[in-house]
C-alpha positions in Angstrom: -61.8 -153.0 153.1 -59.4 -150.5 151.8 -58.0 -148.5 154.7 -56.1 -145.4 153.6 -53.4 -144.3 156.0 -51.2 -141.5 154.7 -50.4 -139.6 151.5 -47.5 -137.2 150.8 -46.2 -135.4 147.7 -43.5 -133.0 146.5 -42.8 -131.1 143.3 -46.5 -131.8 142.5 -48.5 -128.9 140.9 -47.7 -125.8 143.0 -45.9 -127.8 145.8 -42.2 -127.3 145.9 -39.3 -129.6 146.7 -40.6 -130.5 150.2 -43.0 -133.1 151.3 -46.6 -132.2 152.0 -48.2 -135.0 154.1 -51.7 -135.8 155.2 -52.5 -138.5 157.7 -55.9 -139.9 156.8 -56.3 -141.6 160.2 -55.6 -138.7 162.4 -59.2 -137.5 162.8 -62.7 -138.5 161.7 -63.8 -135.2 160.3 -61.3 -132.8 158.7 -61.7 -129.4 157.1 -59.2 -128.3 154.5 -59.2 -124.5 153.9 -57.2 -122.0 151.9 -57.4 -119.3 149.4 -57.8 -119.9 145.6 -54.6 -121.4 144.2 -53.2 -122.2 147.7 -53.2 -126.0 146.9 -56.0 -127.2 149.1 -57.5 -129.3 146.3 -54.1 -130.8 145.4 -55.0 -133.8 147.5 -57.6 -134.9 144.9 -55.1 -134.9 142.0 -52.4 -136.6 144.1 -54.7 -139.4 145.2 -56.0 -140.2 141.7 -52.6 -139.8 140.2 -50.8 -142.2 142.5 -53.6 -144.8 142.2 -54.7 -144.5 138.6 -52.0 -142.5 136.9 -54.4 -139.7 136.0 -55.2 -136.3 137.6 -58.6 -135.6 139.1 -58.9 -132.4 137.2 -59.0 -132.1 133.4 -55.3 -131.4 132.9 -52.5 -133.2 131.1 -50.4 -135.5 133.3 -47.3 -133.5 132.3 -48.8 -130.4 133.9 -48.6 -132.1 137.3 -44.9 -131.4 137.5 -44.0 -128.2 139.4 -43.2 -125.6 136.8 -40.4 -124.1 138.8 -38.4 -127.2 139.7 -39.6 -129.2 136.7 -38.4 -132.6 138.0 -38.7 -135.2 140.8 -42.5 -135.0 140.9 -43.4 -137.8 143.4 -46.5 -139.0 145.3 -46.5 -141.8 147.9 -49.6 -143.4 149.4 -49.9 -145.9 152.3 -52.9 -148.1 152.8 -53.8 -151.6 153.8 -56.2 -154.2 152.4 -57.1 -157.3 154.4 -54.3 -156.9 156.9 -51.7 -156.4 154.1 -49.8 -153.1 154.1 -49.2 -151.4 150.7 -47.1 -148.5 149.6 -47.7 -147.1 146.1 -45.1 -144.7 144.7 -45.6 -142.8 141.4 -43.5 -140.0 139.9 -42.7 -138.0 136.8 -39.2 -136.9 135.6 -38.1 -139.5 136.2 -41.0 -141.7 135.7 -41.6 -143.9 138.7 -44.2 -146.6 139.5 -43.5 -148.9 142.5 -45.7 -151.1 144.6 -44.6 -152.5 148.0 -46.5 -155.1 150.0 -45.6 -155.7 153.7 -42.3 -153.8 153.1 -41.1 -155.8 150.1 -41.4 -154.8 146.4 -44.2 -156.4 144.5 -43.0 -158.7 141.7 -43.1 -156.4 138.6 -44.6 -157.4 135.3 -43.2 -156.6 131.9 -44.6 -153.1 131.7 -46.3 -150.4 133.8 -49.7 -151.1 132.2 -49.6 -154.7 133.5 -48.7 -153.5 137.0 -51.5 -151.0 136.8 -54.0 -153.8 136.1 -52.7 -155.7 139.1 -53.2 -152.6 141.3 -56.7 -152.1 140.1 -57.9 -155.6 139.6 -56.1 -157.6 142.3 -55.4 -155.1 145.1 -57.9 -152.2 145.0 -60.5 -154.2 143.0 -61.9 -150.9 141.7 -61.3 -148.6 138.7 -61.0 -144.8 138.5 -64.7 -144.3 137.6 -66.1 -146.4 140.5 -63.5 -145.1 143.0 -64.4 -141.5 142.4 -68.1 -142.3 142.9 -67.7 -143.6 146.4 -64.6 -141.7 147.7 -64.7 -138.2 146.0 -67.4 -135.7 145.5 -65.9 -132.8 143.6 -67.4 -129.5 142.5 -65.8 -128.9 139.1 -64.2 -131.7 137.2 -66.0 -134.4 139.1 -68.6 -136.2 137.0 -71.5 -137.2 139.4 -73.2 -140.5 138.9 -76.3 -138.9 137.4 -74.2 -137.2 134.7 -72.7 -140.5 133.6 -74.1 -142.3 130.6 -76.1 -145.5 131.1 -73.2 -148.0 130.4 -70.9 -146.1 132.8 -73.7 -146.0 135.5 -74.1 -149.8 135.1 -70.3 -150.3 135.4 -70.3 -148.4 138.7 -73.2 -150.4 140.2 -71.7 -153.7 139.0 -68.5 -152.8 140.8 -70.4 -151.9 144.0 -72.5 -155.1 143.9 -69.4 -157.3 143.2 -71.0 -158.7 140.0 -68.3 -157.6 137.6 -67.0 -161.2 138.0 -69.9 -162.2 135.8 -68.5 -159.8 133.1 -65.1 -161.4 133.6 -66.6 -164.8 133.3 -68.5 -163.7 130.3 -65.3 -162.5 128.7 -63.6 -165.8 129.5 -66.6 -167.6 127.9 -66.4 -165.3 124.9 -62.7 -166.2 124.5 -63.5 -169.9 124.9 -66.3 -169.7 122.3 -63.9 -167.9 120.0 -61.3 -170.6 120.5 -63.9 -173.4 120.0 -65.1 -171.7 116.8 -61.5 -171.5 115.6 -61.1 -175.2 116.4 -64.3 -175.9 114.5 -63.0 -174.0 111.5 -59.7 -175.8 111.7 -61.5 -179.2 112.0 -63.7 -178.4 109.0 -60.6 -177.6 107.0 -59.0 -180.8 108.2 -62.1 -182.7 107.2 -62.2 -181.2 103.8 -58.5 -182.0 103.4 -59.1 -185.7 104.4 -62.0 -186.0 102.0 -59.8 -184.7 99.2 -57.0 -187.2 100.3 -59.5 -190.1 100.3 -60.8 -189.2 96.8 -57.2 -188.9 95.5 -56.2 -192.1 97.1 -59.2 -194.0 95.7 -58.4 -192.5 92.3 -54.7 -193.5 92.7 -55.6 -197.1 93.6 -58.0 -197.3 90.6 -55.3 -196.1 88.3 -52.8 -198.6 89.6 -55.3 -201.5 89.2 -56.4 -200.3 85.7 -52.9 -199.7 84.4 -52.2 -202.6 82.0 -49.0 -204.4 81.1 -49.2 -202.6 77.7 -48.0 -199.5 79.4 -44.9 -201.3 80.6 -44.4 -202.9 77.2 -44.7 -199.5 75.4 -42.0 -198.1 77.6 -39.7 -201.1 77.0 -40.2 -200.7 73.2 -39.2 -197.0 73.7 -36.2 -198.2 75.6 -35.2 -200.6 72.8 -35.6 -197.8 70.2 -33.4 -195.5 72.3 -30.8 -198.2 72.7 -30.6 -198.6 68.9 -30.2 -194.9 68.4 -27.6 -194.8 71.1 -25.7 -197.7 69.4 -25.8 -195.9 66.1 -24.2 -192.9 67.7 -21.6 -195.1 69.3 -20.7 -196.8 65.9 -20.6 -193.4 64.2 -18.2 -192.1 66.9 -15.9 -195.2 66.4 -15.7 -194.4 62.6 -15.1 -190.7 63.3 -12.4 -191.5 65.9 -10.6 -193.6 63.3 -10.7 -190.8 60.8 -9.5 -188.4 63.4 -6.6 -190.7 64.3 -5.5 -190.7 60.6 -5.7 -187.0 60.4 -3.7 -186.6 63.5 -1.0 -188.9 62.0 -0.9 -186.6 58.9 -0.8 -183.6 61.1 2.2 -184.9 63.1 4.1 -185.1 59.8 3.8 -181.3 59.3 4.0 -180.4 62.9 6.6 -177.7 63.6 6.3 -176.0 60.2 5.4 -172.7 61.9 8.5 -172.7 64.0 10.7 -173.6 61.1 9.0 -170.9 59.0 9.8 -168.3 61.6 13.5 -169.3 61.6 13.6 -169.2 57.8 12.0 -165.7 57.7 14.5 -164.6 60.3 17.3 -165.9 58.2 15.8 -164.2 55.1 16.0 -160.9 57.0 19.6 -161.4 57.8 20.5 -162.2 54.2 18.6 -159.1 53.0 20.7 -157.0 55.4 24.0 -158.5 54.0 22.9 -158.0 50.4 22.1 -154.4 51.2 25.5 -153.9 52.9 27.5 -155.5 50.0 25.5 -153.5 47.4 26.3 -150.3 49.3 30.0 -151.2 49.4 30.0 -152.1 45.7 28.4 -148.8 44.8 30.9 -146.9 47.0 34.0 -148.3 45.4 32.5 -148.2 42.0 31.7 -144.5 42.2 34.5 -143.1 44.3 38.4 -143.0 43.6 38.9 -140.5 46.5 37.7 -140.9 50.1 35.0 -138.4 50.6 35.9 -138.1 54.2 39.7 -137.6 54.2 40.0 -136.6 50.5 42.8 -139.1 49.9 43.1 -141.2 46.8 42.0 -144.8 47.0 44.5 -147.2 45.6 43.2 -148.5 42.4 44.2 -152.2 43.0 42.5 -152.0 46.4 39.4 -150.5 44.9 39.2 -153.0 42.1 39.7 -156.0 44.5 36.9 -154.7 46.7 34.5 -154.3 43.8 35.4 -157.8 42.6 35.0 -159.2 46.1 31.6 -157.5 46.5 30.4 -158.9 43.1 31.5 -162.4 44.2 29.7 -162.2 47.5 26.6 -160.8 45.9 26.4 -163.8 43.5 26.8 -166.2 46.4 24.1 -164.5 48.5 21.8 -164.4 45.5 22.0 -168.2 45.1 21.4 -168.7 48.9 18.5 -166.3 48.9 16.8 -168.2 46.1 17.2 -171.5 48.0 15.9 -169.8 51.1 12.8 -168.6 49.2 12.2 -172.1 48.0 12.5 -173.5 51.6 10.1 -170.8 52.9 7.5 -171.7 50.3 7.7 -175.3 51.2 7.2 -174.6 54.9 4.3 -172.3 54.1 2.6 -175.2 52.3 3.2 -177.4 55.3 1.8 -174.8 57.6 -1.4 -174.5 55.5 -1.8 -178.2 55.5 -1.5 -178.3 59.3 -4.2 -175.6 59.7 -6.5 -177.5 57.3 -6.0 -180.8 59.2 -6.6 -179.0 62.5 -10.0 -177.6 61.3 -11.0 -181.0 60.0 -10.1 -182.7 63.3 -12.0 -180.0 65.2 -15.0 -180.5 63.0 -15.0 -184.3 63.5 -14.5 -183.9 67.3 -17.5 -181.6 67.4 -19.6 -184.3 65.7 -18.2 -186.9 68.2 -19.1 -184.5 71.1 -22.7 -184.0 69.7 -23.1 -187.8 69.4 -21.9 -188.2 73.0 -24.5 -185.6 74.2 -27.1 -187.6 72.3 -25.9 -190.8 73.9 -26.1 -189.2 77.4 -29.7 -188.0 76.6 -30.7 -191.5 75.4 -29.2 -193.1 78.5 -31.1 -190.6 80.7 -34.3 -191.3 79.0 -33.7 -195.0 79.3 -33.0 -194.6 83.1 -36.2 -192.5 83.5 -38.3 -195.1 81.6 -36.7 -198.0 83.6 -37.6 -196.0 86.8 -41.2 -195.6 85.7 -41.4 -199.3 84.9 -40.0 -200.1 88.4 -42.4 -197.7 90.0 -45.4 -199.2 88.1 -44.2 -202.7 89.1 -43.8 -201.7 92.8 -47.2 -200.0 92.8 -48.8 -203.2 91.4 -47.0 -205.1 94.1 -48.0 -202.7 96.9 -51.7 -202.2 96.2 -52.5 -203.5 99.7 -50.3 -200.8 101.3 -52.2 -198.2 99.4 -55.5 -199.7 100.6 -54.1 -199.4 104.2 -53.4 -195.7 103.6 -56.9 -195.3 102.4 -58.3 -196.9 105.5 -56.1 -194.7 107.7 -57.5 -191.6 105.9 -61.1 -192.8 106.5 -60.4 -193.5 110.2 -58.9 -190.1 110.6 -61.9 -188.6 108.9 -64.3 -190.4 111.3 -62.2 -189.1 114.3 -62.3 -185.6 112.9 -66.1 -185.8 112.5 -66.4 -186.9 116.1 -64.2 -184.0 117.3 -66.1 -181.6 115.2 -69.4 -182.8 116.7 -68.0 -182.5 120.3 -66.7 -178.9 119.6 -70.0 -177.9 118.0 -71.8 -179.2 121.1 -69.4 -177.3 123.4 -70.2 -174.1 121.5 -73.9 -174.7 122.0 -73.3 -175.1 125.8 -71.0 -172.1 126.0 -73.4 -169.9 124.0 -76.1 -170.8 126.6 -73.9 -169.9 129.5 -72.8 -166.7 127.6 -76.4 -165.6 127.2 -77.0 -166.1 131.0 -73.9 -163.9 131.8 -74.8 -161.1 129.5 -76.0 -157.8 130.8 -79.6 -158.8 130.4 -79.0 -162.2 132.2 -78.0 -163.0 135.8 -76.5 -159.6 136.4 -79.8 -157.9 135.6 -81.6 -160.2 138.0 -79.2 -159.3 140.8 -79.5 -155.6 140.0 -83.3 -155.9 140.0 -83.0 -157.4 143.5 -80.9 -154.5 144.9 -82.5 -151.6 143.0 -85.4 -151.2 145.5 -82.9 -151.2 148.4 -80.7 -148.7 146.6 -83.7 -146.4 145.8 -84.9 -146.7 149.4 -81.5 -145.7 150.8 -81.2 -142.8 148.4 -84.6 -141.4 149.4 -83.6 -141.9 153.1 -80.6 -139.7 152.7 -82.6 -137.1 150.7 -85.1 -136.9 153.5 -82.3 -136.4 156.0 -81.4 -133.4 153.9 -85.0 -132.1 154.0 -85.4 -133.0 150.3 -88.7 -134.8 150.0 -88.9 -136.3 146.6 -89.3 -139.9 145.4 -86.1 -140.8 143.5 -86.0 -144.0 141.5 -83.5 -145.7 139.2 -84.8 -148.3 136.8 -83.0 -151.3 135.3 -81.5 -149.1 132.6 -80.3 -146.8 135.4 -82.6 -144.0 134.2 -84.0 -141.8 136.9 -87.6 -140.9 137.6 -88.4 -138.3 140.1 -91.8 -137.5 141.8 -92.2 -134.5 143.9 -95.2 -132.8 145.6 -95.0 -130.2 142.8 -94.0 -132.3 139.8 -95.0 -135.8 139.1 -92.6 -136.4 136.3 -89.2 -134.7 136.9 -85.6 -135.5 136.1 -82.2 -134.8 137.6 -81.3 -132.1 135.0 -84.5 -130.2 136.0 -83.3 -129.4 139.5 -81.3 -126.4 140.7 -77.6 -126.9 141.4 -78.2 -127.1 145.1 -80.8 -129.8 144.6 -78.6 -131.7 142.3 -75.9 -131.5 145.0 -78.2 -133.1 147.5 -79.0 -135.9 145.0 -75.3 -136.4 144.4 -74.6 -136.5 148.1 -77.4 -139.0 148.6 -76.1 -141.3 145.9 -72.5 -140.9 147.2 -73.6 -142.0 150.7 -75.7 -144.8 149.2 -72.8 -146.1 147.2 -70.6 -146.1 150.3 -73.3 -148.0 152.2 -73.6 -150.6 149.4 -69.8 -150.9 149.3 -69.7 -151.4 153.1 -72.3 -154.1 153.0 -70.9 -155.9 150.0 -67.3 -155.4 151.2 -66.1 -154.9 147.6 -64.7 -151.4 147.5 -65.5 -150.4 151.1 -63.1 -147.7 152.3 -62.5 -145.4 155.2 -61.9 -142.4 153.0 -64.4 -139.8 151.9 -63.4 -136.5 150.3 -65.8 -133.7 149.4 -64.7 -130.7 147.5 -66.5 -127.3 148.1 -69.9 -128.9 149.1 -70.5 -126.0 151.4 -69.3 -123.4 148.9 -71.9 -124.4 146.4 -75.4 -123.8 147.7 -77.3 -126.6 149.3 -80.5 -124.5 149.0 -80.7 -123.7 152.6 -79.8 -127.1 153.9 -78.1 -126.5 157.2 -74.5 -127.2 157.9 -75.4 -128.8 161.3 -77.8 -131.3 159.7 -75.1 -132.2 157.1 -72.5 -132.6 159.8 -74.9 -135.0 161.6 -75.1 -137.1 158.5 -71.4 -137.4 157.9 -70.6 -137.9 161.7 -73.3 -140.4 162.7 -74.7 -141.9 159.5 -71.5 -142.3 157.4 -69.8 -145.0 159.6 -66.1 -145.9 159.9 -65.1 -143.0 157.7 -62.3 -140.5 157.7 -63.9 -137.5 156.1 -62.1 -134.6 154.4 -64.1 -131.5 153.3 -62.4 -128.9 151.1 -63.8 -125.4 151.5 -63.2 -121.7 151.3 -65.2 -121.2 154.4 -62.8 -121.0 157.3 -65.6 -120.2 159.8 -66.6 -123.9 159.7 -63.6 -125.1 161.6 -65.5 -125.5 164.9 -67.7 -128.1 163.2 -64.8 -130.4 162.5 -62.4 -132.4 164.6 -59.4 -131.2 162.7 -58.4 -128.2 160.6 -55.9 -128.4 157.7 -54.8 -125.1 156.2 -52.9 -124.4 153.0 -51.3 -121.1 151.8 -49.1 -120.0 149.0 -45.7 -118.5 149.9 -43.2 -117.3 147.2 -45.1 -119.1 144.5 -45.2 -122.5 146.3 -48.1 -124.2 148.0 -47.5 -125.1 151.6 -49.4 -126.6 154.5 -49.3 -124.1 157.4 -51.5 -125.6 160.2 -49.9 -126.9 163.4 -50.1 -130.5 162.3 -48.1 -129.9 159.2 -45.2 -132.3 158.8 
């Protein structure tokens, strides 16, 4: 049983930065009153928000934060389940989600969604939809059982009858079947792979055994041919290397001609400069008897000696210049010969290099052929090893076939169990067993509310209604007040089922504006008798605009709005 003890909130909706607290255990029947907008229905949103992270009304979660303070929105709920005390704390700005058990923090999972699943599946054992069907009857945003679609109706009843475990088991079986089918697909691929390997291995063994010595002989002949071609290249290189050696010797004889030529040309330049200087001097003394600079007369003997001396030097230089020209031509011939020899040597070395490349290629081919011959020889020697590999493949194939058969049989068994756990299997049989009792209880509560109809839910959770006036009627055909009675009867029935099955049994019952919407003349006193004496072990909270009902309840809780903030103003306010 879930026993709700206390809830409090602050900065939640119109509530300001102070705690508003409600003790669920203080009294059995409680009336919550207040004007529109005073915050009397905030309890519903606070309760569903702290447990399920969603408001009861159709508003965005961000709208739950007080618009004035805009931060530190927080709700705390205390309850116990099977003698274990829990505190759930949830807030916005900052986002908060904590669960405590017996005063210690519950071990958190990786994310809030995982912790939410723990809260719903392991602690509460109820989801939002089922919780609201047995704890809350609202007037506006609440969706009564009869307004749910067939799958959602079924989900609620499965929760109440504690048969959702079959759905869980079915999902586990579904996962197992999926895994088994994946294993079957993997084994089939493995089998196909082994079959291919066996075929390839058999073909390989056949090729080994059918390969004749002629294949090896052919490769040896090819090797001999390559050896001959390689030897030819080697012999050619030997001849070419001799020729290159002779050319190098000739080249050494003319080595240095370029350096000597540079020196001779340098000397030629110097001689040319001297010739130019002597020529200029000869011309000067030959043409001038007076110094053009100082206008003094040049002594005749001096002038004639200088002319004679210039002529003598010019003749010597001319002879040396001719010899120099001859020497330069000789060195130019030597340099040309050196260049020619260099080109020839380079050409011959290129041929030698090409031959060496050919020799390397021949040697590589020879090694490859020898490797193939060795491989063929080893394969012929190792035929027994290849036969052993073939037998291993066949044994592995047999093992795979056996595993495949076992997995396929498992799928057959799982499929059978899966069919039993489907909605139309065991669960339907259980629901068939309880449906008459459920219908009986609903009609019992309807009669208590002076509503004499025969209400039935079938296996698809579709209602049929028989009344003294109409034989074939439906929920939607009734007035709002009559629908309210049916909703109340179902709510009380679900709580009775929950109490008997001990699945989502709880002490808390909240009804919003049930007296404000017409019950078609159904008396308040009769209704109070039901919630006091028929609804057992419950702490009931009725939200209403009608303050004149307070004498019908054990406890009055009043809310008002002061300076824009909702506030609890009864004497029990904390």
